[in-house]
N, CA, C and O of each residue as an XYZ file, in Angstrom:
728
protein
N      11.275    -44.345     11.953
C      11.835    -44.463     11.298
C      12.162    -44.195     10.036
O      13.017    -43.458      9.547
N      11.144    -45.087      9.457
C      10.946    -45.082      8.299
C      10.045    -43.570      7.587
O       9.792    -43.359      6.401
N       9.875    -43.118      8.213
C       9.130    -41.669      8.151
C       9.964    -41.001      7.767
O       9.972    -40.375      6.707
N      11.107    -41.063      8.907
C      12.129    -40.012      8.629
C      12.680    -39.898      7.169
O      12.671    -38.940      6.396
N      13.245    -41.387      7.004
C      14.031    -41.301      5.800
C      13.288    -41.099      4.282
O      13.657    -40.642      3.200
N      12.134    -41.649      4.770
C      11.375    -41.136      3.239
C      11.292    -39.397      3.464
O      11.087    -38.803      2.405
N      11.387    -38.746      4.368
C      11.382    -37.432      4.576
C      12.713    -36.302      3.726
O      12.789    -35.277      3.048
N      13.532    -37.311      4.319
C      14.797    -37.108      3.641
C      15.200    -37.366      2.294
O      15.808    -36.561      1.587
N      14.803    -38.640      1.928
C      14.115    -38.667      0.470
C      13.960    -37.441     -0.253
O      14.622    -36.627     -0.897
N      12.720    -37.683      0.163
C      12.084    -36.485     -0.743
C      12.724    -35.121     -0.796
O      12.716    -34.409     -1.801
N      13.381    -34.750      0.568
C      14.107    -33.505      0.808
C      15.031    -33.072     -0.712
O      14.985    -32.179     -1.558
N      16.110    -34.685     -0.354
C      17.358    -34.737     -1.441
C      16.302    -34.486     -2.573
O      16.252    -33.324     -2.977
N      15.528    -35.312     -3.097
C      14.083    -35.025     -4.198
C      14.008    -33.717     -4.917
O      14.136    -33.451     -6.112
N      13.748    -32.911     -3.790
C      13.378    -31.722     -4.002
C      14.434    -30.495     -4.647
O      14.243    -29.614     -5.485
N      15.528    -30.858     -3.902
C      16.405    -30.187     -3.647
C      17.675    -30.082     -5.418
O      18.292    -29.195     -6.006
N      17.448    -31.576     -5.583
C      18.301    -32.061     -6.931
C      17.097    -31.480     -8.141
O      17.574    -30.939     -9.139
N      15.407    -31.611     -8.030
C      14.838    -31.440     -9.158
C      14.760    -29.214     -8.768
O      14.364    -28.526     -9.709
N      15.015    -28.748     -7.909
C      15.589    -27.498     -7.675
C      16.894    -26.900     -8.581
O      16.867    -25.762     -9.050
N      17.657    -27.517     -8.703
C      18.752    -27.657     -9.299
C      19.204    -27.892    -10.346
O      20.236    -27.447    -10.848
N      17.980    -29.081    -11.022
C      17.928    -29.008    -12.181
C      17.137    -27.798    -12.843
O      17.597    -27.218    -13.826
N      15.745    -27.390    -12.171
C      15.134    -26.455    -12.459
C      16.019    -24.780    -12.812
O      15.864    -24.241    -13.908
N      16.792    -24.227    -11.855
C      18.062    -23.163    -11.777
C      18.792    -23.077    -12.848
O      18.874    -22.226    -13.733
N      19.575    -24.568    -12.557
C      20.870    -24.161    -13.002
C      20.845    -25.159    -14.585
O      21.924    -25.382    -15.134
N      19.478    -25.720    -15.229
C      19.283    -26.055    -16.257
C      18.954    -25.251    -17.231
O      19.063    -25.564    -18.417
N      18.407    -23.845    -16.703
C      18.385    -22.742    -17.834
C      16.528    -23.031    -17.947
O      15.874    -22.534    -18.864
N      16.021    -23.731    -17.068
C      14.720    -23.853    -17.449
C      13.969    -22.645    -16.801
O      12.868    -22.399    -17.294
N      14.489    -21.678    -15.543
C      14.029    -20.607    -15.007
C      14.325    -19.614    -15.620
O      15.511    -19.310    -15.487
N      13.404    -18.593    -16.610
C      13.747    -17.390    -17.136
C      13.798    -16.524    -16.426
O      12.952    -16.230    -15.581
N      15.203    -15.757    -16.748
C      15.638    -14.978    -15.946
C      15.377    -13.208    -16.333
O      15.750    -12.174    -15.780
N      14.557    -13.498    -17.546
C      14.181    -11.935    -18.339
C      13.469    -10.989    -17.158
O      12.937    -11.332    -16.103
N      13.618     -9.980    -17.604
C      13.350     -8.950    -17.003
C      11.840     -8.711    -17.159
O      11.204     -8.524    -16.122
N      11.133     -8.693    -18.445
C       9.762     -7.984    -18.748
C       8.830     -9.305    -18.155
O       7.701     -9.481    -18.613
N       9.448    -10.315    -16.989
C       8.273    -11.426    -16.700
C       8.514    -11.522    -15.200
O       9.636    -11.826    -14.796
N       7.266    -11.215    -14.144
C       7.600    -11.004    -12.482
C       7.767    -12.844    -12.191
O       7.317    -13.877    -12.686
N       8.692    -12.449    -11.088
C       9.106    -13.823    -10.348
C       8.066    -14.628    -10.176
O       7.006    -14.158    -10.588
N       8.026    -15.521     -9.776
C       7.079    -16.461     -9.198
C       6.720    -16.040     -7.761
O       7.659    -15.700     -7.041
N       5.513    -16.023     -7.274
C       5.465    -15.301     -6.201
C       6.515    -15.918     -4.962
O       7.191    -15.212     -4.213
N       6.451    -17.634     -4.959
C       8.005    -18.112     -3.633
C       9.536    -17.414     -3.979
O      10.511    -17.483     -3.231
N       9.481    -16.624     -5.503
C      10.736    -16.923     -5.321
C      10.876    -15.600     -5.319
O      11.935    -15.415     -4.718
N      10.146    -13.886     -5.843
C       9.562    -12.814     -5.152
C       9.619    -13.139     -3.702
O      10.778    -12.935     -3.343
N       8.864    -13.570     -2.665
C       8.843    -13.935     -1.817
C      10.016    -14.332     -0.973
O      10.020    -14.048      0.225
N      11.309    -15.164     -1.699
C      12.583    -15.462     -0.704
C      13.187    -13.933     -1.071
O      13.657    -13.188     -0.211
N      13.078    -13.547     -2.712
C      14.240    -12.460     -2.429
C      14.018    -11.173     -1.473
O      14.759    -10.860     -0.541
N      12.795    -10.455     -1.909
C      12.272    -10.155     -0.469
C      12.861    -10.562      0.940
O      13.728     -9.817      1.397
N      12.601    -11.320      1.444
C      13.051    -12.233      2.753
C      14.556    -11.347      2.330
O      14.913    -10.172      2.412
N      15.067    -12.403      1.931
C      17.024    -12.134      2.097
C      17.281    -10.844      1.775
O      18.427    -10.567      2.130
N      16.561     -9.651      1.106
C      16.809     -8.494      0.718
C      17.072     -7.817      2.341
O      18.024     -7.307      2.931
N      15.979     -8.065      2.583
C      15.068     -7.200      4.073
C      15.691     -8.061      5.187
O      15.312     -7.693      6.299
N      16.512     -9.068      5.201
C      17.324     -9.968      6.542
C      18.571     -9.290      6.067
O      19.341     -9.116      7.012
N      19.032     -8.850      4.931
C      20.859     -8.295      4.782
C      20.478     -7.412      5.186
O      20.795     -7.343      6.373
N      19.568     -6.085      4.672
C      20.008     -4.733      5.466
C      19.636     -4.923      6.413
O      20.184     -3.990      6.999
N      18.983     -5.516      7.291
C      18.781     -5.234      8.540
C      20.235     -5.876      9.370
O      20.911     -5.019      9.939
N      20.632     -7.051      9.439
C      22.594     -7.411      9.784
C      23.186     -6.782      9.796
O      24.052     -6.560     10.642
N      22.784     -5.882      8.214
C      24.738     -4.910      8.221
C      24.297     -3.721      8.327
O      25.285     -2.987      8.283
N      22.948     -2.842      8.494
C      22.711     -1.601      8.595
C      22.762     -1.428     10.325
O      21.884     -1.580     11.175
N      24.564     -0.943     10.444
C      24.481     -1.096     11.642
C      25.401      1.026     12.305
O      25.422      1.541     13.423
N      25.902      1.502     11.058
C      26.266      2.146     11.172
C      25.577      3.397     11.321
O      24.498      3.606     10.766
N      26.228      4.333     12.132
C      25.154      5.466     13.083
C      25.610      6.912     12.492
O      26.737      7.402     12.560
N      24.586      7.400     11.968
C      24.182      8.630     11.776
C      25.384      9.643     12.784
O      25.695      9.701     13.973
N      25.908     10.547     11.129
C      26.917     11.228     11.830
C      26.457     13.047     12.470
O      26.575     14.108     11.857
N      26.066     12.864     13.519
C      25.153     14.493     13.762
C      23.806     14.414     13.222
O      23.176     13.455     12.775
N      23.466     15.809     13.387
C      22.166     16.084     13.283
C      21.726     15.609     11.817
O      22.640     15.938     11.061
N      20.652     14.939     11.069
C      20.572     14.477      9.762
C      19.931     15.612      8.942
O      20.210     15.840      7.765
N      18.817     16.476      9.874
C      18.147     17.736      9.447
C      18.986     18.492      9.290
O      18.217     19.450      9.369
N      20.153     19.062      9.091
C      21.261     19.799      8.290
C      21.272     19.822      7.243
O      21.116     20.733      6.431
N      21.645     17.818      7.074
C      22.221     17.831      5.913
C      21.171     17.073      4.319
O      21.545     16.381      3.371
N      19.668     17.698      4.735
C      18.666     17.543      4.170
C      18.817     18.041      2.292
O      18.767     17.392      1.248
N      18.975     19.223      2.557
C      19.444     20.039      0.987
C      20.740     19.887      0.410
O      21.059     20.272     -0.715
N      21.391     19.368      1.146
C      22.962     18.723      0.822
C      22.461     17.228      0.015
O      23.103     16.849     -0.964
N      21.637     16.679      0.363
C      21.404     15.601      0.230
C      20.108     15.784     -1.128
O      20.169     15.229     -2.226
N      19.508     16.289     -0.865
C      18.617     16.771     -2.297
C      19.755     16.886     -3.538
O      19.786     16.202     -4.561
N      20.582     17.848     -3.176
C      21.563     17.649     -4.591
C      22.651     16.838     -4.766
O      23.275     16.649     -5.810
N      22.799     16.475     -3.930
C      23.571     14.919     -3.787
C      22.568     13.660     -4.524
O      22.910     12.667     -5.166
N      21.538     14.041     -4.230
C      20.466     12.418     -5.347
C      19.991     13.151     -6.291
O      19.252     12.436     -6.967
N      20.034     14.466     -6.797
C      19.952     15.093     -8.047
C      21.129     14.817     -9.023
O      21.019     14.137    -10.043
N      22.406     15.493     -8.546
C      23.592     14.779     -9.365
C      24.004     13.434     -8.916
O      25.225     13.459     -9.071
N      23.761     12.551     -8.560
C      24.211     11.566     -8.744
C      23.252     10.321     -9.097
O      23.206      9.101     -8.941
N      22.547     11.329     -9.642
C      20.746     10.742    -11.181
C      20.085     10.067    -10.076
O      19.368      9.443    -10.858
N      19.804      9.761     -9.250
C      18.932      8.672     -8.741
C      17.247      8.824     -9.159
O      16.446      7.911     -9.358
N      16.973     10.622     -9.227
C      16.014     10.448    -10.112
C      15.362      9.976    -11.211
O      14.170      9.701    -11.346
N      16.407      9.901    -12.102
C      16.148      8.519    -13.197
C      15.527      7.248    -12.851
O      14.604      6.783    -13.520
N      16.042      6.638    -11.757
C      14.927      5.358    -11.831
C      14.171      5.663    -10.614
O      13.227      4.900    -10.409
N      14.438      6.985     -9.398
C      13.306      6.799     -8.007
C      12.607      8.384     -8.264
O      12.450      9.141     -7.305
N      12.304      8.689     -9.344
C      11.810      9.935     -9.666
C      12.398     10.703     -8.365
O      13.202     10.189     -7.588
N      11.541     12.838     -8.173
C      11.765     13.517     -7.244
C      10.571     14.082     -7.210
O       9.735     13.963     -8.106
N      10.407     14.817     -6.030
C       9.971     16.062     -6.334
C       9.562     16.732     -7.772
O      10.520     17.017     -8.489
N       8.661     16.928     -8.121
C       8.622     17.352     -9.504
C       9.050     16.447    -10.564
O       8.589     16.678    -11.682
N       9.873     15.427    -10.420
C      11.305     14.918    -11.657
C      10.039     13.715    -11.737
O       9.275     13.492    -10.798
N       9.995     12.946    -13.176
C       9.234     12.236    -13.494
C      10.602     11.310    -13.675
O      11.772     11.687    -13.750
N       9.878      9.543    -13.730
C      11.088      8.760    -13.611
C      11.361      8.382    -14.830
O      10.433      8.155    -15.606
N      12.524      8.263    -15.177
C      12.866      7.680    -17.271
C      12.380      6.690    -17.164
O      12.307      5.918    -16.209
N      11.881      6.635    -18.496
C      11.094      6.340    -19.128
C      11.491      4.273    -19.521
O      10.643      3.411    -19.750
N      12.966      4.100    -19.462
C      13.420      2.766    -19.122
C      13.310      1.957    -17.704
O      13.325      0.733    -17.576
N      13.170      3.171    -16.424
C      13.082      2.375    -15.160
C      12.083      1.444    -15.090
O      12.035      0.388    -14.458
N      11.061      2.116    -16.027
C       9.522      1.380    -16.169
C       9.999     -0.209    -16.613
O       9.085     -1.001    -16.384
N      10.944     -0.708    -17.064
C      11.589     -1.705    -17.268
C      12.502     -2.638    -16.317
O      12.887     -3.784    -16.549
N      12.673     -2.065    -15.508
C      13.388     -2.938    -14.451
C      12.710     -3.875    -13.480
O      11.665     -3.540    -12.924
N      13.112     -4.688    -13.331
C      12.742     -5.949    -12.690
C      13.608     -6.850    -11.664
O      14.208     -7.915    -11.813
N      13.411     -5.913    -10.469
C      12.002     -5.404     -9.234
C      12.229     -4.052    -10.210
O      13.116     -3.873    -11.045
N      11.422     -3.403     -9.924
C      11.272     -2.607    -10.365
C      11.490     -1.423     -8.851
O      11.370     -1.605     -7.640
N      11.836     -0.279     -9.650
C      12.584      0.708     -8.051
C      11.424      0.762     -7.605
O      10.334      0.534     -8.129
N      11.888      1.255     -6.040
C      10.526      1.695     -5.445
C      10.292      3.193     -5.483
O      11.190      3.928     -5.895
N       9.243      3.636     -5.113
C       8.941      4.855     -4.970
C       9.756      5.339     -3.364
O       9.359      4.649     -2.424
N      10.498      6.097     -3.102
C      10.699      6.068     -2.356
C      10.405      6.843     -1.325
O      10.956      6.747     -0.228
N       9.198      7.954     -1.718
C       8.853      9.017     -1.189
C       7.340      7.850      0.073
O       6.592      8.189      0.991
N       7.549      6.803     -0.491
C       6.251      5.679     -0.133
C       7.223      4.670      1.010
O       6.674      4.365      2.068
N       8.435      4.257      0.788
C       8.803      3.552      1.459
C       9.935      4.039      2.302
O      10.519      3.076      2.798
N      10.602      5.507      2.739
C      11.053      6.359      3.211
C      11.080      6.092      4.692
O      11.924      6.018      5.584
N      10.028      6.003      4.580
C       8.966      6.417      6.046
C       8.907      4.816      7.120
O       8.601      4.698      8.306
N       9.210      4.071      6.400
C       9.094      2.348      7.039
C      10.918      2.212      7.396
O      11.412      1.230      7.950
N      11.771      3.536      6.892
C      13.195      2.778      7.030
C      13.833      3.930      7.573
O      13.576      5.102      7.302
N      14.759      3.454      8.428
C      15.850      3.959      9.057
C      17.195      4.580      8.420
O      17.921      4.101      7.548
N      17.300      5.761      9.105
C      18.762      6.339      7.970
C      19.494      5.080      8.020
O      19.359      4.358      7.031
N      20.167      4.707      8.872
C      20.598      3.290      9.351
C      21.074      2.318      7.419
O      22.059      2.076      6.721
N      19.547      2.111      7.419
C      19.528      1.373      6.386
C      19.000      1.719      4.727
O      18.597      1.121      3.729
N      19.330      3.193      5.232
C      18.829      3.960      3.950
C      20.452      3.993      3.552
O      20.845      3.660      2.434
N      21.080      4.310      4.308
C      22.716      4.462      4.002
C      22.858      3.407      3.237
O      22.998      3.363      2.015
N      22.795      2.153      4.376
C      23.512      0.774      3.356
C      23.383      0.940      2.664
O      24.192      1.757      2.223
N      22.280      0.457      1.640
C      21.526      0.543      1.252
C      21.871      0.901     -0.563
O      21.799      0.310     -1.640
N      22.344      2.495      0.068
C      22.685      3.333     -1.179
C      24.265      3.123     -1.034
O      24.862      2.712     -2.030
N      24.988      3.379      0.152
C      26.184      2.830      0.119
C      26.463      1.171     -0.851
O      26.899      0.712     -1.907
N      26.100      0.962     -0.099
C      26.976     -1.233     -1.031
C      25.993     -1.348     -2.301
O      26.546     -1.549     -3.382
N      24.497     -1.234     -2.278
C      23.990     -0.763     -3.281
C      23.375     -2.709     -3.212
O      23.771     -3.590     -2.448
N      22.274     -2.796     -4.374
C      21.620     -4.271     -3.764
C      21.520     -5.393     -5.011
O      21.006     -5.034     -6.070
N      21.990     -6.666     -4.866
C      22.749     -7.461     -6.150
C      21.150     -7.461     -6.585
O      20.261     -7.368     -5.739
N      20.882     -7.579     -8.047
C      20.236     -8.294     -9.008
C      19.089     -7.298     -8.915
O      17.999     -7.855     -9.041
N      19.016     -5.750     -8.698
C      18.289     -4.953     -8.662
C      18.512     -3.717     -9.731
O      17.550     -3.550    -10.479
N      19.225     -3.147     -9.853
C      19.607     -2.185    -11.043
C      20.415     -0.980     -9.740
O      20.771      0.191     -9.875
N      20.462     -1.811     -8.663
C      20.750     -0.188     -6.987
C      21.775     -1.003     -6.964
O      21.864     -2.161     -6.556
N      23.399      0.495     -7.967
C      24.547      0.229     -7.502
C      24.771      0.651     -6.314
O      24.179      1.282     -5.438
N      25.995      0.041     -6.523
C      26.336      1.160     -4.841
C      27.235      2.142     -5.542
O      28.071      2.005     -6.436
N      26.592      3.675     -4.520
C      27.299      4.789     -5.044
C      29.244      4.166     -4.362
O      30.233      3.777     -4.983
N      29.001      4.350     -3.030
C      30.941      4.356     -2.481
C      31.266      3.282     -3.539
O      32.474      3.080     -3.419
N      30.863      2.635     -4.341
C      31.956      1.798     -5.134
C      32.237      2.633     -6.852
O      32.802      2.232     -7.869
N      31.566      3.861     -6.523
C      31.009      4.649     -7.761
C      31.671      6.526     -7.161
O      31.606      7.643     -7.676
N      32.335      5.908     -5.681
C      33.190      7.415     -5.831
C      32.738      8.173     -4.859
O      33.402      9.151     -4.512
N      31.208      7.782     -4.078
C      30.932      8.680     -3.159
C      31.057      8.526     -2.004
O      30.667      7.479     -1.485
N      31.863      9.914     -0.985
C      32.489      9.510     -0.193
C      30.782      9.595      1.046
O      29.804     10.341      1.007
N      31.137      8.514      1.930
C      30.276      7.858      3.196
C      29.410      9.482      3.874
O      28.311      9.433      4.427
N      30.330     11.017      3.627
C      29.604     12.223      4.342
C      28.614     12.390      3.296
O      27.435     12.519      3.623
N      29.045     12.405      1.752
C      27.413     12.439      1.219
C      26.262     11.519      0.621
O      25.346     11.702     -0.181
N      26.753     10.383      1.422
C      25.725      8.921      1.609
C      24.958      9.017      2.351
O      23.809      8.584      2.261
N      25.727      9.966      3.786
C      24.333     10.362      5.187
C      23.464     11.168      4.306
O      22.236     11.108      4.235
N      24.491     12.140      3.460
C      23.318     13.542      3.530
C      22.207     12.727      2.279
O      20.983     12.855      2.277
N      22.788     12.131      1.560
C      21.234     11.381      0.631
C      20.389     10.713      1.213
O      19.184     10.691      0.963
N      21.248      9.818      2.446
C      19.567      9.005      2.930
C      19.169     10.086      4.038
O      17.968     10.001      4.294
N      19.882     11.159      4.829
C      19.175     12.070      5.309
C      17.651     12.343      4.235
O      16.565     11.781      4.379
N      18.015     13.336      3.219
C      17.138     13.936      2.065
C      16.350     12.557      1.962
O      15.285     12.782      2.537
N      16.349     11.505      1.602
C      15.457     10.057      0.904
C      14.940     10.008      2.606
O      13.908     10.676      2.678
N      15.263      9.525      3.777
C      13.953     10.146      4.659
C      13.303     11.165      4.964
O      12.591     11.150      5.968
N      13.399     12.227      4.198
C      12.708     13.407      4.533
C      11.742     13.589      3.246
O      10.890     14.476      3.308
N      11.844     12.742      2.014
C      11.465     12.618      0.650
C      10.191     12.864      0.787
O       9.952     13.902      0.171
N       8.772     12.233      1.527
C       8.138     12.164      1.826
C       7.270     13.775      2.186
O       6.086     14.015      1.950
N       8.036     14.473      2.654
C       7.452     16.062      3.014
C       8.055     17.089      2.005
O       7.313     18.063      1.882
N       9.382     17.162      1.118
C       9.750     17.479      0.529
C       8.828     18.148     -0.414
O       8.298     17.493     -1.311
N       8.606     19.393     -0.267
C       7.861     19.969     -1.652
C       8.888     20.095     -2.948
O      10.114     20.176     -2.877
N       8.289     20.091     -3.836
C       8.522     20.345     -5.205
C       9.168     21.849     -5.625
O       9.660     21.942     -6.750
N       9.173     23.012     -4.746
C       9.931     24.074     -5.319
C      11.381     23.828     -4.190
O      12.570     24.143     -4.242
N      10.680     23.245     -3.405
C      12.110     23.167     -2.251
C      13.248     22.411     -3.282
O      14.352     22.801     -3.662
N      12.668     21.458     -3.497
C      14.021     20.186     -4.472
C      14.059     20.832     -5.579
O      14.448     20.022     -6.421
N      13.772     22.409     -6.338
C      13.751     22.815     -7.064
C      15.041     23.743     -7.048
O      15.923     23.952     -7.882
N      14.846     24.122     -6.017
C      15.561     25.297     -5.747
C      16.890     25.041     -5.374
O      17.842     25.677     -5.826
N      17.044     23.487     -3.994
C      18.095     22.858     -3.543
C      19.271     22.652     -4.971
O      20.452     22.999     -4.964
N      18.352     21.841     -6.380
C      19.397     21.361     -6.552
C      19.545     22.089     -8.194
O      20.084     21.519     -9.143
N      18.950     23.414     -8.230
C      19.438     24.558     -9.770
C      20.565     24.842     -9.348
O      21.327     25.131    -10.270
N      20.995     24.887     -8.399
C      22.245     24.941     -7.880
C      23.640     24.488     -8.674
O      24.667     25.009     -9.108
N      22.783     22.712     -8.550
C      23.792     21.725     -9.015
C      23.915     21.319     -9.872
O      24.551     20.319    -10.203
N      22.913     22.506    -10.819
C      23.427     21.543    -12.310
C      24.312     22.460    -13.128
O      24.707     23.283    -12.302
N      24.763     22.721    -14.136
C      25.203     23.363    -15.780
C      24.351     23.705    -15.857
O      23.268     23.129    -15.746
N      24.639     24.983    -16.117
C      24.301     26.114    -16.534
C      23.057     25.664    -18.174
O      23.388     24.970    -19.135
N      21.612     26.387    -17.943
C      20.988     25.886    -18.443
C      19.654     24.343    -18.428
O      18.595     24.091    -19.003
N      20.604     23.624    -17.341
C      19.107     22.725    -16.380
C      19.109     22.345    -15.580
O      20.230     22.058    -15.160
N      17.871     21.999    -14.644
C      18.134     21.743    -13.665
C      18.645     20.584    -13.272
O      18.561     19.645    -14.063
N      19.292     20.374    -11.966
C      20.151     19.220    -11.441
C      19.675     18.134    -11.810
O      20.361     17.573    -12.664
N      18.618     17.528    -11.452
C      16.791     16.492    -11.211
C      17.435     16.376    -12.862
O      18.148     15.386    -12.698
N      17.631     16.777    -14.373
C      18.266     16.671    -15.222
C      19.237     16.360    -15.669
O      19.574     16.398    -16.853
N      19.681     16.089    -14.971
C      21.643     16.668    -14.795
C      22.280     14.486    -14.963
O      22.164     13.722    -14.004
N      22.767     14.110    -16.122
C      22.887     12.912    -16.139
C      23.616     12.451    -14.297
O      23.861     13.374    -13.521
N      23.794     11.366    -13.989
C      24.982     11.122    -13.310
C      26.357     10.667    -13.120
O      26.651      9.514    -13.435
N      27.135     11.380    -12.687
C      28.165     10.963    -12.667
C      28.809      9.325    -13.570
O      28.114      8.329    -13.368
N      29.783      9.189    -14.280
C      30.533      8.191    -14.366
C      31.003      7.608    -13.546
O      31.946      8.287    -13.139
N      30.917      6.462    -12.856
C      31.750      5.871    -12.491
C      33.228      5.219    -12.941
O      33.885      4.563    -12.132
């Protein structure tokens, strides 16, 4: 019984210590420093579990037919700024984001369309990933973006440029077009 009381007392002391550390301002929230490994692990686990739990919407019909429209929406919504695109470099400021934006062509193969849709629609707190639904994007457009992101590892630069050129104002490609302001 004393052993359990000791464990309980240590847990209380640890909780108080953690509260003092985080809420006392000792934990640095500066973006130029990486999070300690346990904090990074906890944030990744929380993000992954949350997306898995909430990403339940089913795609409306055939996503393959939405890839080209999704490429246009991806470009006009400013996604290449942080994530790049075929033949389009990331904006320099995105190098300073912490956590850094994922290279979608590398992570898309491991994600289901429902997960991509949920992230684009809802955003992710404390990452710089905005809610596109909050910015006025309709679900239909978000599903098209999800279709494009899922197909992104296979999209050729020339295809992306031909899809997005029509979506841009005269004189610039859509990938260079700033995202609409919410």
